[in-house]
Steps between C-alpha positions, in 0.01 A plus 500: 500500500237683299526866402469750218712802403559730206735386225700824507553476877618139482730579207652794690549290813671219309731754333587647840611170655643358178845651549549284811418174323802273459599463136698182566508323832572168663169554681239496220219640714682837514397541135140511626295784642305442818138614500331528838191674635594747770272741687250529218765542227699272271865481604766413242854404610815397316853431618833379365626445860702825486219745440126465563224727371142493627208705373128516571223564247130558546279193460158366592574205726239226523721230649843519663792298365851496356695342214818550300507492120773559239543877482595536136214283380243685711635845409501423127147367523361794698664751266324331206154518658253781434459784748221338697431319825702185567351225715750276677396173655730251667370144458600151412579395142133453416319834513163333533582242760829612655515602863585853603855538625664309214810595302341600170422868450196566279488843334210636303488839332230593251470184284850371582550209740840375615629230736849539648672229699644648816685391813413523866570833669649301790799417278571865418800652685379721786518871419717660772345755733720785622309606809794622710794731444551865415201646313472837329299668227676628189331727242466306173657787305814472713517123451443523125761770447758337724461155346500643148826686565680220681386142425635489142853538639487170691709213366347227285790265573435272799871464584458766773141458620490819708560706187183360340300691760419853608612610845207664677597708802244668723622734772301759694303674223727416206497225239807400300507251210826388342598250230833415338637240261873564530509746208240754611322616812164670548389659829161662563402689816159630604290582803238288677174639631559346843809471719635158594626410844779276374719459194452199276708397200408209271576380146189442290533308170490743207231289336280550806550875483412504132178312575413755770567775245256333260231437761519852645459659159140615548488519879450825688479371859825438694664159468541319830845342525575246773861391542593194700879450476485223764271294278669617183180634346340824382135571421362777283127555558319688226134546414359145478849361438766357733851413388729300728863438410807334644783738588854450375749405768842660513668838533444767238815690394582824680398707200543843660876479457449430128331835436765762404504792744647745249521565128721691259234567236122534529249566224123553507306440180164405355430131550311469171808617306723245672242226450478566126878516456549181701244320284686605185836397643360161607451403134878505450603405854334160463764411243780685676547329838190680639703816564356852499739792551404825672720809457422820692630840399427842660404805297690817582211729409245347739452288811403205282700265287488228243467123527615267224339156498668257263530133412685320226536157351783399273263302280184711501604865539475771763263757647555835673244728665584845638264621773464830683558493874301745715756510783859384528749511784863401463729431208485269198414142587442173322370164606362186334212281612336172406216606271243280677571659837480848349173426320338353808583791727380769256180304440405457867570865583211598275494870413654823622870568542778266600826581680810300407807513726841375390835485682711347224470240223587211734274596792125428531258744341203628701151576367238695696166661412588870503174608664534266798862392510493424872262206491641292213848415383614254235867401480638327189846351457677627186634293212869530420559619145778649288434872452635638174 
């Protein structure tokens, strides 16, 4: 293998595939990145046997070939090199007398020369190809928003594997993503640009979805998604990047019955106000069982109301914020939440107004973006507290 490419392109490619490199593995070669010439470009692949990422970068190919080298070592080296052309040459240990096709990668950039011991590409696990199944195109903005609003709610605990994933349901022209960890539930709904002939429902690992969110950050073209439940795989095809992941096996909870169909009290308020008050309360909630209390009160002179956000710690002190509520329906209400869950939901909603729906202090609370409350809902279980 003999080729040349730009340092910035190689660095970007190594960063793209780096998230799929195994950090610790019983198969050491999965800590390597595979470099292979492919149709006039340099292909980089990495896999931890659960997720595989492949990307292609522009290169001047003089001789075809392939090798695997330690990813972290190569990435650290390339990032330290000047922004210049990098020449890569695969030879034997001796650059002068070694035969082409060896297992030592020679890199030269400006006045820097490096030799890296690699391993044969034949020993690298094959990157799965998802060439059959249900395929559709999803606008990257839809994917990014849906993943951003849902994936953080998936469980980190492996005791119930299906809860560590995001259920992806495609039916006719609709897309639904859902994630839950036993204490909260997030559901996002949007429309596809093309109608599907059949319904498909799979559970994609939340980590996979977060990687897709990262990779689709600057993309404008639709993302091609191919689902193959029979083979237990999904592929996301982006611009010059392919991500293949194993699907989680099992049955996702019937979350629709967990979403309250009525409420006793509903408020609509500025998200920035709630975010600031929650941040202040978190300082004291950390030392007070992570509890934040919300108390809602109507105002007789207007359609709005008042929201009290408070937290207290016996050792540190207490905090109380009183916020104006633009709209309020129903009577007085109070409910307490885990501060981390409250912070995460107000942070992912971004800006605008938020609607909060409460039945009583022992029933789940519901958060929705007020401007588009039909396509996203977030349900949080309350914490049981003594109200004075």
